[in-house]
ZALO-261336 format. One record per residue (C-alpha): residue number from 1; residue in one letter; chain; x, y, z. Coordinates in pm, 1 decimal, always signed. Layout:
! ZALO-261336
R  voza  drenmi  drenvex         u         v         w
R   NUM       A        A         X         Y         Z
...
! end
This chain:
! ZALO-261336
R  voza  drenmi  drenvex         u         v         w
R     1       M        A   +7441.3  +12316.4   +9097.7
R     2       T        A   +7812.6  +12246.2   +9062.0
R     3       E        A   +7925.3  +11963.6   +8832.6
R     4       P        A   +7993.7  +11647.0   +9035.3
R     5       V        A   +8353.2  +11534.1   +9065.9
R     6       K        A   +8434.7  +11180.1   +8954.1
R     7       I        A   +8659.5  +10992.7   +9196.5
R     8       I        A   +8852.6  +10693.8   +9064.5
R     9       E        A   +8976.5  +10479.9   +9352.3
R    10       C        A   +9299.7  +10298.6   +9266.1
R    11       P        A   +9364.3   +9986.7   +9476.5
R    12       R        A   +9559.2   +9838.4   +9187.1
R    13       D        A   +9806.5  +10123.8   +9204.6
R    14       A        A   +9806.9  +10102.4   +9583.5
R    15       W        A   +9887.2   +9730.1   +9586.4
R    16       Q        A  +10113.8   +9670.4   +9289.7
R    17       G        A  +10437.2   +9763.8   +9465.9
R    18       L        A  +10367.4   +9600.3   +9803.1
R    19       H        A  +10632.3   +9359.1   +9926.5
R    20       E        A  +10400.9   +9085.0  +10049.5
R    21       L        A  +10130.2   +8929.8   +9831.2
R    22       V        A   +9778.9   +9032.2   +9935.5
R    23       P        A   +9551.2   +8722.5   +9927.6
R    24       T        A   +9307.2   +8698.0   +9640.1
R    25       D        A   +9005.9   +8666.6   +9869.6
R    26       Y        A   +9107.9   +8979.7  +10057.5
R    27       K        A   +9146.3   +9180.8   +9736.9
R    28       A        A   +8799.3   +9074.8   +9622.7
R    29       A        A   +8648.5   +9160.5   +9962.2
R    30       Y        A   +8821.1   +9499.5   +9952.3
R    31       L        A   +8669.4   +9580.7   +9612.8
R    32       T        A   +8328.3   +9485.3   +9751.9
R    33       E        A   +8373.1   +9724.0  +10044.5
R    34       L        A   +8471.6  +10003.8   +9806.6
R    35       V        A   +8142.5   +9954.6   +9625.4
R    36       R        A   +7952.9   +9953.2   +9955.4
R    37       A        A   +8124.8  +10281.9  +10044.2
R    38       G        A   +7994.6  +10445.7   +9727.3
R    39       F        A   +8286.7  +10416.7   +9483.2
R    40       R        A   +8160.5  +10375.7   +9127.3
R    41       H        A   +8489.9  +10393.5   +8937.8
R    42       I        A   +8767.7  +10157.2   +9049.0
R    43       D        A   +9114.4  +10100.8   +8902.3
R    44       A        A   +9110.4   +9745.3   +9032.8
R    45       V        A   +9338.1   +9510.1   +8840.6
R    46       S        A   +9612.0   +9488.5   +8581.0
R    47       F        A   +9701.9   +9229.9   +8322.3
R    48       V        A  +10079.3   +9242.4   +8308.8
R    49       S        A  +10363.8   +8995.3   +8337.9
R    50       P        A  +10386.7   +8843.4   +8689.0
R    51       K        A  +10763.7   +8859.9   +8643.3
R    52       H        A  +10743.6   +9237.7   +8672.7
R    53       V        A  +10435.5   +9287.9   +8894.7
R    54       R        A  +10371.4   +8970.2   +9094.8
R    55       Q        A  +10103.6   +9134.2   +9303.7
R    56       M        A   +9871.8   +9141.7   +9000.0
R    57       A        A   +9918.0   +8779.9   +8887.2
R    58       D        A   +9572.8   +8685.7   +9022.4
R    59       S        A   +9366.1   +8954.5   +8849.2
R    60       E        A   +9126.6   +8709.9   +8680.5
R    61       A        A   +9069.7   +8524.1   +9008.2
R    62       V        A   +9012.9   +8850.3   +9196.8
R    63       M        A   +8745.8   +8956.6   +8950.1
R    64       Q        A   +8578.4   +8615.0   +8960.9
R    65       K        A   +8552.8   +8623.4   +9340.1
R    66       F        A   +8445.7   +8987.9   +9341.0
R    67       L        A   +8159.1   +8919.5   +9101.7
R    68       A        A   +8054.5   +8607.8   +9293.8
R    69       S        A   +8008.6   +8809.0   +9614.1
R    70       F        A   +7879.0   +9132.8   +9462.6
R    71       P        A   +7611.8   +9299.6   +9678.8
R    72       A        A   +7258.9   +9235.4   +9551.1
R    73       G        A   +7070.7   +9538.4   +9424.0
R    74       V        A   +7382.8   +9755.1   +9386.8
R    75       E        A   +7475.7   +9903.6   +9051.5
R    76       A        A   +7793.1   +9747.2   +8910.1
R    77       P        A   +8087.0   +9990.2   +8908.6
R    78       E        A   +8322.5  +10079.9   +8629.6
R    79       I        A   +8622.0   +9847.6   +8669.4
R    80       I        A   +8946.1   +9956.3   +8504.7
R    81       G        A   +9204.5   +9694.1   +8408.1
R    82       I        A   +9551.0   +9817.4   +8315.6
R    83       V        A   +9734.0   +9663.6   +8018.2
R    84       V        A  +10070.6   +9731.9   +7858.7
R    85       N        A  +10055.3   +9506.6   +7551.4
R    86       E        A   +9818.4   +9308.0   +7331.7
R    87       K        A   +9847.2   +8994.6   +7544.9
R    88       G        A   +9725.3   +9193.6   +7842.8
R    89       L        A   +9443.3   +9335.2   +7630.6
R    90       E        A   +9327.0   +8984.0   +7541.7
R    91       R        A   +9325.3   +8884.0   +7907.7
R    92       A        A   +9139.5   +9197.2   +8014.3
R    93       L        A   +8869.5   +9167.5   +7748.6
R    94       A        A   +8817.2   +8803.3   +7845.6
R    95       T        A   +8770.8   +8886.6   +8215.4
R    96       P        A   +8407.0   +8938.1   +8321.1
R    97       G        A   +8350.4   +9254.9   +8521.9
R    98       V        A   +8628.3   +9457.2   +8358.9
R    99       T        A   +8454.6   +9740.4   +8175.3
R   100       T        A   +8739.1   +9977.3   +8089.6
R   101       I        A   +9092.5   +9923.5   +7965.0
R   102       G        A   +9364.5  +10154.6   +8093.1
R   103       Y        A   +9697.0  +10216.3   +7920.0
R   104       P        A   +9993.8  +10422.0   +8048.5
R   105       Y        A  +10133.5  +10613.6   +7751.4
R   106       S        A  +10462.0  +10778.0   +7845.6
R   107       I        A  +10587.8  +11099.3   +7689.3
R   108       S        A  +10924.8  +11028.3   +7852.5
R   109       A        A  +11144.2  +10809.4   +7631.2
R   110       Y        A  +11347.4  +10690.0   +7929.6
R   111       F        A  +11041.3  +10595.6   +8135.1
R   112       R        A  +10875.0  +10433.9   +7833.2
R   113       R        A  +11175.7  +10206.7   +7783.2
R   114       A        A  +11200.0  +10125.1   +8155.2
R   115       N        A  +10828.3  +10061.7   +8199.1
R   116       A        A  +10727.5   +9900.2   +7869.0
R   117       N        A  +11041.0   +9862.3   +7654.0
R   118       M        A  +10873.2  +10037.1   +7361.8
R   119       T        A  +10956.7  +10307.5   +7113.4
R   120       R        A  +10721.3  +10602.1   +7073.4
R   121       A        A  +10592.2  +10459.9   +6745.3
R   122       E        A  +10529.2  +10118.4   +6901.3
R   123       S        A  +10342.9  +10270.3   +7192.5
R   124       R        A  +10124.3  +10483.8   +6964.4
R   125       S        A  +10048.2  +10182.9   +6747.6
R   126       L        A   +9938.4   +9993.0   +7057.1
R   127       V        A   +9707.2  +10276.6   +7163.1
R   128       E        A   +9539.3  +10263.8   +6821.5
R   129       T        A   +9497.9   +9886.6   +6858.6
R   130       L        A   +9350.5   +9929.1   +7206.7
R   131       N        A   +9115.5  +10199.6   +7084.9
R   132       K        A   +8972.2   +9982.4   +6808.0
R   133       A        A   +8953.9   +9667.4   +7021.0
R   134       T        A   +8774.5   +9838.2   +7308.7
R   135       R        A   +8522.2  +10000.4   +7074.9
R   136       D        A   +8453.5   +9664.6   +6909.9
R   137       A        A   +8409.2   +9500.7   +7252.3
R   138       N        A   +8191.2   +9784.3   +7389.7
R   139       H        A   +8449.2   +9860.8   +7657.4
R   140       G        A   +8582.2  +10195.8   +7767.6
R   141       L        A   +8942.1  +10311.5   +7723.8
R   142       V        A   +9137.8  +10553.4   +7940.0
R   143       V        A   +9486.6  +10660.3   +7834.2
R   144       Y        A   +9716.1  +10785.4   +8108.1
R   145       I        A   +9981.1  +11031.2   +7989.3
R   146       S        A  +10273.3  +10939.1   +8211.5
R   147       M        A  +10519.1  +11215.6   +8307.3
R   148       A        A  +10265.2  +11475.4   +8190.0
R   149       F        A  +10379.3  +11730.0   +8449.5
R   150       G        A  +10755.1  +11688.0   +8401.8
R   151       N        A  +11014.5  +11421.4   +8467.9
R   152       P        A  +11339.9  +11380.1   +8661.0
R   153       Y        A  +11538.0  +11241.6   +8365.8
R   154       D        A  +11668.3  +11566.9   +8216.2
R   155       E        A  +11465.5  +11509.6   +7898.9
R   156       P        A  +11289.0  +11773.3   +7691.3
R   157       W        A  +10950.6  +11847.4   +7844.2
R   158       G        A  +10686.3  +12116.6   +7827.8
R   159       P        A  +10309.7  +12166.3   +7811.7
R   160       E        A  +10335.9  +12172.5   +7433.4
R   161       I        A  +10444.6  +11805.7   +7435.3
R   162       V        A  +10135.8  +11718.6   +7639.2
R   163       E        A   +9919.8  +11922.5   +7400.9
R   164       E        A  +10061.1  +11745.0   +7093.7
R   165       T        A   +9990.5  +11408.3   +7255.0
R   166       L        A   +9635.3  +11511.1   +7339.4
R   167       E        A   +9572.5  +11636.0   +6986.5
R   168       W        A   +9683.7  +11296.9   +6853.6
R   169       L        A   +9457.5  +11114.2   +7101.2
R   170       K        A   +9168.7  +11340.8   +7000.6
R   171       D        A   +9234.6  +11269.7   +6633.5
R   172       I        A   +9205.7  +10893.8   +6687.6
R   173       R        A   +8889.7  +10949.2   +6897.9
R   174       V        A   +9013.6  +10848.4   +7242.7
R   175       K        A   +8748.3  +10983.1   +7479.2
R   176       T        A   +8909.6  +10966.8   +7825.1
R   177       V        A   +9259.6  +11080.4   +7923.8
R   178       S        A   +9423.5  +11119.4   +8263.3
R   179       L        A   +9732.6  +11334.4   +8306.3
R   180       A        A   +9975.6  +11160.4   +8540.4
R   181       D        A  +10233.3  +11327.5   +8763.2
R   182       T        A  +10419.1  +10996.2   +8770.3
R   183       A        A  +10727.5  +11113.1   +8957.2
R   184       G        A  +10530.7  +11354.0   +9177.8
R   185       N        A  +10769.4  +11640.6   +9115.3
R   186       A        A  +10525.7  +11906.8   +8990.9
R   187       G        A  +10413.2  +12191.2   +9212.9
R   188       P        A  +10060.4  +12334.3   +9217.1
R   189       A        A  +10144.7  +12606.4   +8964.7
R   190       T        A  +10267.3  +12351.2   +8711.3
R   191       V        A   +9963.2  +12130.5   +8770.5
R   192       A        A   +9733.0  +12426.5   +8705.3
R   193       E        A   +9921.2  +12547.8   +8396.6
R   194       V        A   +9941.1  +12207.6   +8229.2
R   195       F        A   +9577.3  +12122.5   +8298.5
R   196       E        A   +9448.3  +12459.7   +8178.6
R   197       R        A   +9647.5  +12440.1   +7855.7
R   198       A        A   +9554.8  +12076.8   +7799.1
R   199       S        A   +9182.9  +12127.9   +7857.9
R   200       S        A   +9171.1  +12419.1   +7615.3
R   201       C        A   +9276.2  +12199.0   +7322.8
R   202       V        A   +9075.8  +11880.6   +7377.4
R   203       A        A   +8704.4  +11957.3   +7366.4
R   204       G        A   +8518.6  +11628.3   +7371.5
R   205       I        A   +8774.8  +11444.7   +7585.6
R   206       E        A   +8705.7  +11372.3   +7951.8
R   207       L        A   +9029.4  +11495.0   +8107.2
R   208       G        A   +9142.0  +11398.1   +8456.8
R   209       V        A   +9451.5  +11379.4   +8672.0
R   210       H        A   +9638.8  +11098.6   +8844.4
R   211       L        A   +9865.6  +11289.4   +9080.0
R   212       H        A  +10144.4  +11159.9   +9299.6
R   213       S        A  +10282.0  +11370.5   +9580.9
R   214       R        A  +10455.5  +11395.0   +9912.2
R   215       P        A  +10177.3  +11412.3  +10171.1
R   216       E        A  +10238.2  +11772.4  +10271.3
R   217       N        A  +10187.0  +11897.5   +9913.0
R   218       A        A   +9891.4  +11681.1   +9814.7
R   219       E        A   +9593.5  +11900.6   +9890.7
R   220       A        A   +9744.7  +12205.7   +9721.1
R   221       K        A   +9793.1  +12005.3   +9401.0
R   222       V        A   +9434.4  +11881.6   +9411.4
R   223       L        A   +9302.6  +12233.9   +9459.3
R   224       A        A   +9520.1  +12362.1   +9174.8
R   225       A        A   +9377.5  +12101.1   +8937.9
R   226       Y        A   +9020.7  +12157.7   +9057.4
R   227       Q        A   +9043.8  +12533.7   +9018.2
R   228       A        A   +9186.5  +12479.9   +8668.7
R   229       G        A   +8869.5  +12290.3   +8579.3
R   230       C        A   +8951.0  +11926.5   +8657.8
R   231       R        A   +8651.5  +11714.7   +8759.0
R   232       R        A   +8812.2  +11368.8   +8745.9
R   233       F        A   +9062.1  +11263.3   +9013.6
R   234       D        A   +9245.5  +10936.4   +9082.4
R   235       G        A   +9332.2  +10860.1   +9443.5
R   236       A        A   +9407.9  +10581.3   +9688.4
R   237       L        A   +9279.9  +10557.0  +10043.6
R   238       T        A   +9552.4  +10649.5  +10296.4
R   239       G        A   +9783.9  +10732.0  +10003.2
R   240       L        A   +9903.9  +10375.2   +9978.7
R   241       G        A  +10126.4  +10290.9   +9683.2
R   242       G        A  +10228.5  +10466.6   +9366.5
R   243       C        A  +10434.1  +10379.0   +9063.1
R   244       P        A  +10693.8  +10114.1   +9159.5
R   245       F        A  +10911.3  +10220.9   +8865.7
R   246       A        A  +10925.5  +10594.9   +8942.1
R   247       G        A  +11192.7  +10575.8   +9207.5
R   248       D        A  +11106.9  +10774.2   +9522.3
R   249       E        A  +10929.9  +10578.8   +9795.8
R   250       L        A  +10830.1  +10902.2   +9972.5
R   251       I        A  +10624.8  +11009.0   +9672.9
R   252       G        A  +10305.2  +10811.3   +9625.6
R   253       N        A   +9937.6  +10823.8   +9549.2
R   254       I        A   +9742.0  +11116.5   +9686.0
R   255       R        A   +9509.9  +11013.8   +9968.3
R   256       T        A   +9150.2  +10990.3   +9855.7
R   257       E        A   +9062.9  +11148.4  +10190.0
R   258       D        A   +9264.9  +11457.3  +10092.3
R   259       I        A   +9093.9  +11476.0   +9753.9
R   260       L        A   +8751.3  +11460.5   +9918.0
R   261       A        A   +8848.0  +11724.0  +10174.0
R   262       A        A   +8986.8  +11958.2   +9910.0
R   263       I        A   +8677.3  +11926.6   +9692.6
R   264       K        A   +8447.0  +11974.1   +9990.2
R   265       S        A   +8634.8  +12292.8  +10085.9
R   266       T        A   +8544.9  +12442.7   +9747.4
R   267       G        A   +8178.0  +12349.6   +9772.4
R   268       G        A   +8219.9  +12071.5   +9518.2
R   269       R        A   +8046.7  +11735.5   +9547.5
R   270       T        A   +8121.7  +11367.9   +9486.7
R   271       S        A   +7935.9  +11036.5   +9531.1
R   272       I        A   +8152.9  +10950.6   +9833.4
R   273       E        A   +8062.2  +11028.2  +10192.8
R   274       E        A   +8364.9  +11028.8  +10423.2
R   275       S        A   +8147.1  +10896.8  +10706.0
R   276       G        A   +8097.7  +10574.2  +10509.8
R   277       L        A   +8467.5  +10491.8  +10471.2
R   278       G        A   +8522.8  +10327.8  +10810.5
R   279       T        A   +8531.6   +9962.9  +10704.0
R   280       V        A   +8737.0  +10008.0  +10390.3
R   281       L        A   +8981.4  +10240.7  +10569.4
R   282       A        A   +9028.3   +9975.4  +10836.7
R   283       M        A   +9099.2   +9719.2  +10565.1
R   284       T        A   +9346.8   +9957.6  +10400.5
R   285       N        A   +9535.5  +10000.2  +10727.4
R   286       E        A   +9537.2   +9623.5  +10773.3
R   287       I        A   +9697.5   +9589.3  +10429.8
R   288       R        A   +9958.4   +9844.9  +10532.8
R   289       T        A  +10033.5   +9651.0  +10851.5
R   290       K        A  +10040.1   +9299.4  +10707.0
R   291       Y        A  +10161.9   +9332.5  +10351.0
R   292       A        A  +10362.2   +9650.9  +10300.0
R   293       H        A  +10691.4   +9567.2  +10464.9
R   294       A        A  +10786.7   +9199.6  +10441.9
R   295       P        A  +10974.3   +9096.8  +10124.8
R   296       I        A  +10800.2   +8863.4   +9880.5
R   297       A        A  +10938.6   +8510.0   +9900.0
R   298       S        A  +11087.9   +8393.7   +9571.6
! end
């Protein structure tokens, strides 16, 4: 039997750049519907400065309401909370229901400064702090390698930079890494090459991808990663959202529906049945209609 594919649904990434604030109660209800639909790994919240990402200012309240209304008899999912500094780590570890800490480690100096205002050494030091703290707290840690498939900033880049980063993460015993096509500018051939080379040097690490794409190229990128051996994919229903700091509004998250279709076409399997997505897809489209276009009031 083929190895099951792990799907990480990313409402946090879908929501963080929306213009209008999604109500806390609605976010919590949405997470509940994801669980009902079979999602067991959810990138749900982040613990960052509201000055930069106002949509995520209510992460603790969202988790509190989500846990209060959690369906009886259903196994609790993995909940990923994104942090970018030690203050965020403290908040995440203190929030019931958050089981895994996520950190975006950028191999692009320009993007690292724009996104976190850190040097390479500072960012690596933070990863080591996160790694120790999550082990001590019995939490998981996933490190996202931002700009893993290239960047638009005319900086040095190549698979060897990704490999060096992965070797370092392996040395400090990070167990889960996701390669991010942050700017969405990699074609299928690049996705396949980088993943194949990366996976060959990191035995013992669960390696996945968080791909961004224009809609017409999405499924080909998923298939390229899958055929290169990837069995962990991040997605967002309807392709909502993406990195608000990457620059191109036409490039966003890959639709979870496209990931499921691509995997199904290969004979692969997941825990998600497309027939069970009706309610949460309707909620996603409601978010698009109500909250994606009006500017946030100051």
